[in-house]
C-alpha positions as CSV (number, residue, x, y, z in Angstrom):
1,M,116.9,121.8,73.8
2,A,114.2,120.7,76.2
3,I,114.3,117.1,77.3
4,T,111.1,115.4,76.1
5,R,109.5,112.2,77.5
6,R,110.2,110.3,74.2
7,L,113.8,111.3,74.1
8,T,114.3,110.3,77.7
9,L,112.6,106.9,77.2
10,G,114.9,106.2,74.3
11,G,118.0,106.3,76.5
12,L,119.6,103.8,78.9
13,L,118.1,100.6,77.3
14,A,121.4,98.8,76.6
15,A,123.6,99.7,79.6
16,P,122.8,99.5,83.3
17,A,122.6,102.6,85.4
18,V,125.1,102.3,88.2
19,L,124.7,104.0,91.5
20,R,128.0,103.3,93.4
21,T,129.9,104.4,96.4
22,S,133.0,106.5,96.3
23,R,134.3,105.0,99.5
24,A,137.6,103.2,99.4
25,H,136.1,99.8,100.2
26,A,133.8,98.1,97.8
27,A,130.1,98.3,98.4
28,K,127.8,95.3,97.9
29,T,126.3,95.8,94.5
30,L,122.7,94.7,93.8
31,K,121.1,94.3,90.4
32,I,117.6,95.6,89.6
33,S,116.1,94.4,86.3
34,H,112.8,95.3,84.6
35,Q,111.2,95.3,81.2
36,F,110.3,99.0,80.9
37,P,112.1,101.8,79.0
38,G,115.0,103.5,80.9
39,G,115.0,107.1,82.0
40,T,116.3,109.2,84.9
41,L,115.2,109.9,88.4
42,E,112.8,112.7,87.1
43,Q,112.0,111.7,83.6
44,G,110.5,108.7,81.8
45,D,108.4,105.7,82.7
46,F,107.5,106.0,86.4
47,R,108.4,102.3,87.1
48,D,111.9,103.0,86.0
49,R,112.0,106.2,88.1
50,L,110.7,104.2,91.1
51,V,113.6,101.8,91.0
52,R,116.1,104.6,90.5
53,R,114.7,106.5,93.5
54,F,114.7,103.3,95.5
55,A,118.4,102.7,94.7
56,A,119.5,106.2,95.4
57,E,117.7,106.4,98.7
58,V,118.8,103.0,99.9
59,S,122.4,103.8,99.0
60,K,122.1,107.1,100.9
61,R,120.6,105.6,104.0
62,T,123.1,102.8,104.2
63,N,126.0,105.2,103.8
64,N,126.8,103.7,100.4
65,E,127.2,100.2,101.9
66,L,124.7,99.1,99.2
67,A,125.2,100.1,95.5
68,F,122.9,99.3,92.6
69,E,123.0,98.5,88.9
70,I,119.7,99.1,87.1
71,Y,118.9,97.2,83.9
72,P,115.9,98.6,82.1
73,G,114.3,97.2,78.9
74,S,115.0,93.5,79.9
75,S,118.6,94.2,79.0
76,L,120.0,91.9,81.7
77,M,117.6,89.0,81.1
78,K,114.2,88.2,79.4
79,T,111.1,89.5,81.1
80,V,109.4,86.3,82.2
81,A,112.7,84.8,83.4
82,Q,113.2,87.5,86.0
83,F,110.7,85.9,88.4
84,S,112.5,82.6,88.4
85,A,115.9,84.4,88.8
86,V,114.6,86.3,91.8
87,R,113.3,83.1,93.4
88,R,116.7,81.4,92.9
89,G,118.8,84.3,94.2
90,A,120.3,84.8,90.7
91,L,118.7,88.3,90.5
92,D,118.4,90.6,93.5
93,F,115.4,92.8,92.5
94,S,112.8,93.2,89.8
95,L,109.9,95.5,89.2
96,Y,107.7,92.7,87.9
97,P,104.1,92.1,86.6
98,L,103.4,89.4,89.2
99,A,101.0,87.4,87.0
100,Y,103.9,86.7,84.6
101,G,105.1,84.2,87.3
102,G,101.8,82.2,87.2
103,G,103.4,79.4,85.3
104,E,105.7,78.7,88.3
105,V,103.4,79.9,91.2
106,P,99.7,79.8,90.1
107,E,98.6,81.7,93.1
108,V,100.2,84.9,91.8
109,N,97.7,85.1,89.0
110,I,95.4,86.7,91.6
111,G,97.4,89.9,90.7
112,L,95.8,90.2,87.3
113,M,92.3,88.7,87.8
114,P,89.8,90.4,85.5
115,C,87.2,92.5,87.3
116,L,88.4,91.5,90.8
117,V,90.1,94.9,91.5
118,S,88.2,97.9,90.2
119,T,89.8,100.8,92.0
120,Y,93.3,101.7,93.2
121,A,92.1,102.0,96.8
122,Q,90.7,98.5,96.7
123,G,94.0,97.1,95.4
124,M,96.2,99.0,97.9
125,A,93.9,97.8,100.7
126,W,95.2,94.3,100.1
127,K,98.5,95.1,101.7
128,N,97.3,95.3,105.2
129,S,94.4,92.9,104.9
130,E,94.3,89.1,105.1
131,I,94.6,88.7,101.3
132,G,97.9,90.6,101.5
133,H,99.2,88.6,104.4
134,Q,98.4,85.3,102.6
135,L,99.9,86.5,99.3
136,N,103.0,87.6,101.1
137,D,103.3,84.1,102.7
138,V,102.9,82.4,99.4
139,L,105.6,84.4,97.8
140,E,108.1,84.2,100.7
141,K,107.7,80.4,100.8
142,R,108.8,80.5,97.1
143,G,111.8,82.8,97.6
144,V,110.2,86.2,96.8
145,K,110.0,89.3,99.1
146,L,107.5,92.0,98.4
147,I,109.2,95.4,98.7
148,T,106.9,98.1,97.1
149,W,103.2,97.6,96.3
150,V,102.3,99.0,92.9
151,W,98.9,98.7,91.2
152,Q,98.1,99.9,87.7
153,A,94.9,100.3,85.8
154,G,94.9,99.2,82.2
155,G,93.5,100.3,78.9
156,L,93.1,98.6,75.5
157,A,94.7,99.7,72.3
158,S,93.6,98.2,69.0
159,R,94.7,98.6,65.4
160,A,91.2,97.4,64.4
161,A,87.7,98.2,65.8
162,Q,87.2,99.9,69.1
163,I,86.8,97.5,72.0
164,V,84.6,98.6,74.9
165,N,82.0,95.8,75.4
166,P,82.7,92.1,75.3
167,E,81.0,91.6,71.9
168,D,83.5,94.1,70.4
169,V,86.5,91.7,70.9
170,K,85.0,88.9,68.7
171,G,87.5,87.8,66.0
172,Q,90.3,90.1,67.2
173,K,93.7,88.7,68.0
174,V,94.2,90.1,71.5
175,R,96.7,90.0,74.4
176,G,95.3,90.0,77.9
177,G,98.5,89.6,80.1
178,S,97.5,86.6,82.2
179,R,95.9,83.2,82.0
180,E,92.8,84.4,83.7
181,M,92.5,87.6,81.6
182,D,92.9,85.5,78.4
183,L,90.1,83.1,79.6
184,M,87.7,86.0,79.8
185,L,88.7,87.5,76.5
186,K,88.5,84.1,74.8
187,A,85.0,83.5,76.2
188,A,84.0,86.9,74.7
189,G,85.2,85.7,71.3
190,G,88.8,87.0,71.2
191,I,91.7,85.1,69.6
192,I,94.4,84.9,72.3
193,S,98.0,85.9,71.7
194,S,100.3,85.8,74.7
195,V,103.2,88.2,74.6
196,P,105.0,90.3,77.3
197,S,104.0,94.0,77.2
198,D,107.5,95.0,75.8
199,E,106.8,92.9,72.7
200,I,103.3,94.3,71.9
201,Y,104.5,96.9,69.5
202,A,106.3,94.5,67.3
203,A,103.4,92.0,67.4
204,M,100.9,94.7,66.4
205,Q,103.2,96.1,63.8
206,T,103.5,92.7,62.1
207,G,99.8,91.9,62.3
208,S,100.2,88.9,64.6
209,L,98.3,91.0,67.2
210,D,95.2,93.2,66.7
211,A,94.7,94.5,70.2
212,A,96.3,94.5,73.6
213,V,95.3,95.2,77.2
214,T,98.1,96.6,79.3
215,S,98.7,99.3,81.8
216,S,98.2,103.0,80.9
217,T,101.9,103.5,81.5
218,S,103.0,100.8,79.1
219,L,100.5,102.0,76.5
220,I,102.4,105.4,76.7
221,S,105.9,104.2,77.2
222,F,105.8,101.6,74.4
223,R,104.4,104.2,72.0
224,L,101.4,102.1,70.8
225,Q,99.7,105.3,69.7
226,E,102.0,105.1,66.6
227,I,100.2,102.0,65.3
228,A,96.8,101.9,67.1
229,K,93.6,103.2,65.6
230,T,91.6,103.1,68.8
231,V,92.2,103.1,72.6
232,T,89.9,102.5,75.5
233,T,91.2,104.0,78.7
234,G,91.0,102.9,82.3
235,R,90.6,106.4,83.7
236,Q,86.9,105.8,84.6
237,G,87.3,102.1,85.5
238,S,88.7,99.0,83.9
239,F,88.4,95.2,84.0
240,W,92.3,95.2,84.1
241,F,94.1,96.1,87.3
242,M,97.6,94.6,87.6
243,F,99.7,94.1,90.7
244,E,103.2,95.0,89.6
245,P,105.4,95.2,92.7
246,L,109.1,95.7,93.3
247,I,110.2,92.3,94.4
248,M,113.5,91.0,96.0
249,S,115.1,87.7,96.3
250,K,114.3,86.5,99.8
251,A,117.6,84.6,100.0
252,I,119.5,87.9,99.3
253,Y,117.2,89.8,101.8
254,D,117.7,87.2,104.5
255,A,121.5,87.4,104.1
256,M,121.5,91.2,104.8
257,P,122.2,92.7,108.3
258,A,119.0,93.7,110.1
259,D,119.7,97.4,109.7
260,Q,120.0,97.1,105.9
261,Q,116.8,95.0,105.8
262,K,115.0,97.8,107.7
263,V,116.2,100.4,105.2
264,V,115.1,98.3,102.2
265,M,111.6,97.8,103.6
266,E,111.1,101.4,104.7
267,V,112.3,102.9,101.4
268,G,110.2,100.4,99.5
269,A,107.0,101.4,101.4
270,S,107.8,105.1,101.1
271,L,107.6,104.9,97.3
272,E,104.1,103.5,97.2
273,A,102.5,107.0,97.3
274,F,104.7,108.1,94.4
275,A,103.7,105.0,92.4
276,L,100.0,105.5,93.1
277,A,100.0,109.1,92.0
278,A,102.0,108.4,88.9
279,A,99.8,105.5,87.8
280,K,96.7,107.7,88.2
281,Q,98.3,110.5,86.2
282,D,99.2,108.1,83.4
283,D,95.5,107.0,83.2
284,E,94.7,110.6,82.4
285,D,97.7,111.3,80.2
286,L,96.9,108.3,78.0
287,A,93.8,109.8,76.6
288,T,95.6,113.1,75.8
289,I,98.6,111.5,74.1
290,Y,96.5,109.1,72.0
291,A,94.0,111.9,71.0
292,K,97.0,114.0,69.8
293,A,98.1,111.1,67.6
294,N,94.6,111.0,66.0
295,V,93.7,107.7,67.8
296,K,90.0,107.4,68.6
297,V,89.6,107.5,72.4
298,A,86.8,105.8,74.5
299,D,86.3,104.8,78.1
300,F,85.0,101.7,79.9
301,G,81.7,102.6,81.5
302,A,79.8,100.8,84.3
303,P,77.4,99.0,81.9
304,A,80.3,97.6,79.9
305,L,82.3,96.6,83.0
306,A,79.2,94.8,84.4
307,K,79.1,92.6,81.2
308,W,82.8,91.9,81.5
309,R,82.5,90.9,85.1
310,A,79.7,88.4,84.4
311,I,82.0,86.7,81.9
312,A,85.0,86.8,84.3
313,E,83.1,85.2,87.2
314,E,82.0,82.3,85.0
315,T,85.4,81.7,83.4
316,A,88.5,83.2,85.0
317,W,87.3,83.2,88.6
318,K,86.1,79.6,88.5
319,D,89.2,78.4,86.8
320,F,91.5,80.1,89.3
321,A,89.5,78.8,92.3
322,A,89.7,75.2,90.9
323,R,93.4,75.2,90.6
324,N,94.2,74.5,94.3
325,A,92.9,75.4,97.8
326,A,95.3,78.3,98.1
327,C,94.0,79.9,95.0
328,A,90.4,79.4,96.1
329,G,91.2,81.0,99.5
330,L,93.0,84.0,97.9
331,L,90.0,84.6,95.6
332,K,87.6,84.5,98.5
333,L,89.7,86.9,100.6
334,A,90.1,89.3,97.6
335,Q,86.3,89.4,97.1
336,S,85.9,90.6,100.7
337,I,87.8,93.9,100.0
338,P,85.3,96.6,99.0
339,A,85.9,98.8,96.0
């Protein structure tokens, strides 16, 4: 029987995937946690595949001195708690939607600022620009090491009316994914409901949520086409681009020998091309998958995105800049990166 995407995504949610050494002495075992459905190296949600590829390659290049346990589906700990655990050294790695950590470190909400990033090239340009250096410094001072840069465009699934323009969201109970995204959606007339992306299905199923903005990959992996009536894709642009990197506890990283640190960073960087290609492909696949499920498909166009940006600048951007000097500085630096 052929292995389908859905069958693959259904596996490995409860138990960790273990990549271990067969050598006589014990390897150092590191834990990687994330909220997404489990799969294999070649099948399933690309974010899970990324961490499996990372673990396999690091183990190989360290001659199995490092082994990994991978916990998909928040099976080790709750989604939001993973950021704090990484900061404290209680969790080694997480592939994490960075804005989920905004309650602890408000500066990281820059990673899901509505209409600030409008293309993948713009987001990836942060890494080697001053905005990337500043963000890296903010995180390292708070115990977090950036390993792999991952950006994702988002779409919007609704069990009610189609949402393309700001006026379409009025009266709908909607999930944005960050404080700043919620501010924009609320200003447009939406009723805000804050849930992690792995809880969207249940919330929409029970009616406590009408619509949700999340990455194309999550819209696919969490099977929202089963309950949505409409979807607006990000394949032609979106107000929602999320920074969702592989992060590591800086305390754990600092305790490693220099040669292991080098491998971790090199392997992490090598996977960015894979993540970029996979994210772009999911933007396209989203429309196909939802259309086959008889969900009405639309796209954000330039006129609609211009309307959203006007609202974002007056709400989310101003609120973020007012939080502290670091936030204001990051926003200014991000605005200097061309699309």
